[in-house]
Each structure stands twice: as structure tokens, then as C-alpha cells.
N, C-alpha and C positions, 0 to 999 in steps of 0.2 A: 579704395587704396589696395595694392598690391601686396604681394608676397615679399618683395624687396624693402617695400616703404615700412613695413611692420617687423623686419627683420626675423620673421619665420623662415626658418629652414629646416627642409625635410631630407632625409638620407635616401639617396638613390639606390634602388635595388635592382631588379632585373629590368632590362629592356622590354619595352611593349612592341613586339614585333607584329604580333596578330591583328592589333587595332591601331598601326601605324597611320593607315590612311586617313583615318579620322580627324587627325590632328591639322592636316593641311588643306591650305586653301586661300582663296583671296579676301574670305571674309570669317568671321568667328562662327563656329559649329554652334548649332542649337540643341537642347535636350530634346530627349524621346519620353513621352510620358504615357504612363498606363493608369487609368481611371477605374477604380472597383468601386462601385454602389452597392451599399449593403442595404437592408431593412429596416435597421434603426439607426438612431444619431450615434456618432463615432465618438467614444470616450478617449480624449487625447491622453489621459494617464495611462490607459491600457496599451494605448498603440505604442507610447513610447517603451513601455515594458517589453511589448513583443518584438520591436526593433533590437532592444537591446539583447534580448535573447538569440535573436537571430544572428547578430555580431559577435556574440560569444562564441557560436559555433562557426560563423564563418567572417572572420575579422578582415578579410581580404575585400569584402564588400564597402569597407570604409576607407579604403586606399585613396591617395591623391598622386599627383603627378610632378615628377622634377624635369625639366628641360635642361641637357647638357650637350653642347655642340649640335644642336638642331635636334637631337634625339630626344624621347620622351621615356621616361622610367617609372615604374611603380614606385611608390613610396607608402609606408606604413604611417597612418595617420591617427594618432591617439587623442587628437581633441574630441570634444564631445559632438556626438551625433545626435542634433536635437530636432524632435518631431515638432511640427509647428500647425497652428491652426490659422489657415490662410484660404481665402476664395480663388486666388490666382496662384499660379506655379512661381516658385521662386528662383532667382539665378544661382546656379550651382557652380562650385569650383571655387568661389572666392569667399570673403568674410562671413556673407550672409550663411553660408553652410559650413563654415570652419574648413573650409578647402576639400570637403567631401565631394566627390563627384558623383554621388546618388544623395536623393533628398526624398523624404516622405512628408505630405502634408495632409491635412483634412480639413474638411467643410461640411457640415451638416451631416449626410448620410454617406460623404464621397470621400475615399483616400486615393490620394495622387501618389504615384511613385515614379519620381523623375530620374533620369539617368543620362550621363553624358556616355556616348556609344565606343568610346574610346576604351571605357573600363571592361565592357563584356559585351556580347551579342544578345539577342532576344531571348535565348535559351537559357542564356547564363542568369538573365535579369529575371526570368519567370522562377528560378532556383529561389532567388532572393524573397519575392513577392509570397510564393507559396508558403515559405517559413513565417513570415511576418502575419499572414492571415491566419496560421494554423495556430500560433501561440495567441494573437489576439482573440479570437473565437474561444479556445480554451479558458483564458483569464476572463473573458466577459461571461461566459455561460457557466464558469466554476465546473468544467468538466475537462476529462482526458479524452479528446476525440482521437480517431485512429490517424496516425502519422504515415501510415503505408504512401510511399512515393515522395515523401517530403523530408529534406535534409533537415534532422534535428540533432541533438546532442546523442542519439542512439547510434549513429550512425559516425565511426572512429575518424577523425581528420586523417586524410592521405595527401602527400605531398603531390599528387598527381593532380588535385583541384586546383593549382597553379601552374600547371603545364601549358608551355606556348608551344605549339606544334610548328610554329613558324620562324622561332628564334635561330634554328640552324638552317644554313643555306643548303638549297638542294639544286640539282641540275634540271634545267627545262629543255625541251624539245621545241625551238623556237617556231620549226615549221608546223608541227602539230598546233602550236597555239594560235597561229594566225588562222588555222582551219576552224576555230572554236567561233570565231567571230562571224564567219559565213559572208557570204559574197552580197547576197540581195539587200537593198534598201530598206531601212526600217521605217514604216510609216510613222510619223511625227503627229499627233494630235494639233489640229488647226488651233486651237486655243494658244498654245505656246508662242506663235508668231507674235503674239502681243502680250509677252510676259508681263505680269501686272505686279510683281514685286512679291515679298515673302510671305504675305498674310496667305494662311491655308483655310480650306474648309472642309468640314467633316458631315458627311452623310452616311449615318449607319442604318443597317436594318438587322434584324435575326431571323434565325430559321430554326426551328425546333430540330435538334440532333438526328432525332429518329426519322424525321420527315425527309430530311437532307441526304442522310446514310441510304435510306431504302432507294432513293432515285439513282443514288451512285452506284449502288451494288446492281440495280437493274440494268444498268448500262456498261459494267465493268469499266468504272471509273473510280479514281480518289476525289476527296473534296477538293483539293488544290486542282486537280485536272478539270473537275467539273467548273470550278469558277474561272479558270482560264478561258474554257470554250465559251461559257457565257458572256463574259466580259468580251472576248474576241468577235463574237457576233453581234454584241450590242455597239462596238465601235464601227462594225461593216455596216450595220443599218444606219446609223447616224452620220457616217462620212462617206464620200464617194471614193473609196479607196480603189485605184485602178493598176497601180504597180505597186512593186516591192512586196513585203509581208505585213502583217499585223503581228508584234512581236511581244510575247508574254516573258517577263524577266522574272526567275522566282528563286530567291535566295534559299540555300539549304545549308544545313550543319553538315560539315566533314568530320565531326567527331568520330564516328564509326569508323572510317577509313585511315585515320591519322592516329589510331590509337589514343585517343583523348577524350573518352567517354565521361571523365569525371572532371575536366577541366571547366572554370567559371568564365574563361577568357574567350575573346572573340576566335571562332573556328567555323567560318562561313564562307561561301563562295554563291556563284549562282549558276542555273541552268537556263536555257534559252529556248523557248517553244515558238518558231515562227510558222505562221499559216497564211497561206496565199489568200488574196480576197475572194475569187473565186471558190475556194474549199470553203471558207466560211459561210459564203451564201449558200453553197449547192448541198454542204453535209447536214444532217440533222444535229441538233444539239446533243445527243446521245453519241452518236458516230465522232463527231469531233471530240468529245469528252474522253472516249475511249481511246482515240487515236493520241490524243495529247498524253493519257497516261502511259502508253507505250513508248512515247518519246521521253517522258521523265525517267521511266525505268532505265531506259538505254543511256541516259546521261548521269545516272546516279549509281552506275556500277564503280567497283574498286578502280578500274583504270581511268576510267574518266576522271573520278574524283582526283585522282592522283596527279593528273595533268591539270586540273582548275587550281588545286592547291599549288601547284608547280610555277604557275602564271602569276598568284598572288605573291609567292616567295621571290620570285625573279625581281619584281617593281620593288619590293620591300628592301631587299638586300642590295640592289643597285641604288636606292636613295640612301641607306646607311653609309655607303662608300663616299657619297658625296660631300665636300666640304660646305659646312656653313647651314643655315636655316634657310636661306633663300633658294639655293640650290634645290635643297629637299623638297622644299616647298612645291617647286617648279614641277618637279617629276611625281611627286605622290599625292597632288591633288587630282586623283583619278576621279572624284566623285563631281568635279567640275568639269572636267576636260573630255570627260567619255558619258555623255549623258545616255543613259539606256531607255530607249524608245522600245515599243510603244506604252507600254505601261507595267507595273510591277505587281505582283501576286506574291504578298508576304504572309505566309502561314507559319504563325509562331506557336502552334500546338495549341495546347490548353493549360489552365492552370487547375493542378489538383486541388479539390476542395472537400472531398470525403464528405463525413457527416454533417457539414455545415452547409452544403450546397444550396440548400432552400435559402439561406440567409443572404444570398448575393443575387441582387437584381439586374445588375448590367455591369458589361465591362468594355471599356473603349481605350483602344490603342491610338496614340496620336503621334505621328513621326515629325521630325524636323523638315523644314521645307528644303526641297531640293534645289539645286542650282539650276537654273534657266528652264525651270518648271518641270513637273513630271506627275502622273496620277498613280496613286497607289490603291490597291484594294487589300486591305490587312484583314486577315481571318484569324479567329482564335474560337477554341470548342472550350465553353466553360458552364456549369451549372445546366447542364441540358440543352444549350444551344450553341449552334454556331454564330458568332457576331461578325458581320461582315462590315467594315468602315471605308468608305471611299473618301480618300484624303487628296486633295489636290489644291493647285495655287489658282485655278480659276474659278468665277463664280456663275457656274450653271451646273444644271442635275440632269443634262440629257443622257449621258452614258448610265446613271444612277437609274432615271427612269426607264431607259431602254433595258437594263438589266432585271429589273423587277418585272417589266413586259413578259420577258423570256420565262421568268419562274412562273409566271400565271400560267402562260402557255403550257408549261411542263405539268402543271398541277402541284407548285410545290408552294405551299403557303408562307409567308413571309411578313413580318411586322416592321413597318417603319418605324424609325428612333428619331428624337428631333435633333435637326441639323443645328450647327453650330459654326461661326468661324472662330479660328484661333491662331496663334502664333506662339510657340514655344520659346522662352527665354534663351539668349545666348548663353554660352557657357563661357566661363573665366578659365583660360589657361595660364599655366605659370610663365613667368618670362625667363629668359635664359639665366641659369645658376651659374655664375664664373668661378664660384671656390667651393 
């Protein structure tokens, strides 16, 4: 039963510009889920209190959305945010979650945090999770742990937390924007020729932080650059790539460049790291990782960041001008109409866990299934480990195995974690509100 049938109306607040593209497409979006496994059975009563404390400080995480003339607006939602004991993730955005676009569930030793990506990006979501975990462990252990780096009531509210840097239209140099795409054809993994539908597969591993950082430092590379290089060489080993480029696509935050450090909202773009097949085969992994790092630094400067943000701004504001949902949907369904081959490296930072680090045993990020197939390597550094999860639409592990083989050659020990198939639930978006 939808919002209109129950006569529940929310008041539209600010337009969601930064997250706009997440609402559009030929199918419903799916949730993004972060699973945190801890060393003891989860206490649901304490988890509910922890969520309540977090929302008292940051009530915007309880937001819902209102759709008017095809545009989506944030809306305050005072309905209860109820933590549930559930083995499987729940549908968010509808009656089940009181129209909240985030959800928190638990099962045995696992806490699952689900979000609709239109609410916030990965860094914004991390802020919510960190606060919930902090309050939970303080309550459970009867202690006041250090809250350094965590958003608690000690940090006064600042309106900048709700700032949307894409809300105001900016000018974009279309000639420069065309150069960003590059002229080389991007290699597409052959598995996507037979797209199998929405089921996703998760193949995780973890590496001790000190082991991975030691190697990265030895070759003058960052963790994301290192993973990009290793995955590029894994693809080159497994596929007979003769032309074009093997492309790493790396989402990254624009907060620093757009003076939006405090915002919880979407503030992200992507950089592109192409590698010619011959280079992937001839360069050592360390040489390629160092080169990827230099390419990342070149693209993450202020001028490039402004150009990338202008490209997003251009699409969003063109879409805003179009009449009706149909035309807006046709333009802004970028994630369907512009598949980003060859693979994504999504480094979502790490969860700040301070004095209770030893009580966290695993962290796993499960992304929504991308349209027409894609392969993600999702990284986070938490509790002394780099967790690297390979998520994809196809059921084979050859790139995962090739990645591990390269780690072994480099002398970097890793631990394989259990495989699983998954499919995050669809998100219930609001219908058009006519009055």
C-alpha cells in the first residue's frame, strides 16, 4: 500500500539535487547494505537505543522523500524508526520501514545497515553507522568510549550538514567535459555478453592493514591505486584483451573541493584510470600501482574536481528544466544509459571504531545490482583489516582468484571469506504528490 492510499502526506523541503540521478531509470532502485558482524549476540533493545541517540543528533537520516512534478524533495519524517530482528534485509521507503529511506536490522551477531543511495553517499552513510556502533558499544559495555572522529551530541549542529553543493546551477565547459570520457574503447568483461539478471555474488577477502600498507608504501602507491593495478592485471591475465583500455572507475568525494565537508548528502563523482593491455602485461604490479597513484592525484586536483562536479551539475539542472517525470527519467537515468566499463574500485574509507575495534569481526559492503552488469571491488579499512569485496552479476570467481594469485606473488597474505549470493531489496519510492 503506497503513501497516497494511506493518505500519509509529508511536507516537501529542499530539492535533492546531489542524489537526483539515483531516482531515475527503467526499474526500481535497490538498497545499498553494510553488514557489521560483532563478537557477541546483538541486543535489539540496545541497538534501538543506539539508533534513537544517533537520530536525536542527526535527524536528517530519518528523512523520506516527496515527488512533485517529477522532482524529489527531502521531507522530515517523524514516524518511529524501528530496529527489527530479521535474517533478511527489508524493503525500505514504504510502510515496512515507516517510509524511512534507511533501515537497521540485526540477526544473531550481525547488524545490517540499509540505505537508498538517493539519501546520501557512502561517506555520509558511514557517519550514521559509526555513531550507531559507538552508542551501541557504550550501552552494551557500560562504558563511555572515546568518540573521537564520531558525530555525537558533543558536536553542535551546523546547517552545513544539510548543504547540497549541486542545488545551484553552475556553468560547464562542454568541450572539456567531452575530453574526460577519452577516446579509447573500454574493454567490457565478456561475462556481460550474457547478462544473467539482477542476482549478485559476493566474494570477499581481507588483508591485514599493516601488511597492505607496508607494500603500498614500498612502491609509492595508495591502497586504491594498488587495488586498481592488481585488478587490472587480473583482468589482463584472464582475458585476451588486444585493443582499447582496461578501465578502473573510482568514485571519490568532492566535499573538500566544493566546501561541503560537513554535508551528509551525496557529493561524489568519479575518476577514470585507463591502462592499455600491453602496459598491464609488461609493467610490474608495483610500477603500475605507482602510475595509477600519479594518475589519481592528477585527477583529484581542484580544477579537475570542479570540472567533474560541473558535469554532474549540467545533467541535473537540464533534467530539472524538463517537464514531467517521463522526460526527466529519460535524461537522468545515467546509471543505465552510461555503463562504466571495465570495473569499479569503490574505496569507502573506513569505519571509526576506537576502543571497541576488537569487538568487530567482519565488515561487508553489498551494493545494488547495476543495470546491464558490472563488476565492483568495494574496499573499506576497519578494525585492523582491509576488507575487499568483489560483487558482480555473474557466477564465476576467476578475477577473484587471479587477484589472490597476484597478492601471493607479491608476498601479501590474505584471508578468503565466505562467498554468498545476494539481491538487495527494491526501494519503494513515493508516487507523484499532486497537492
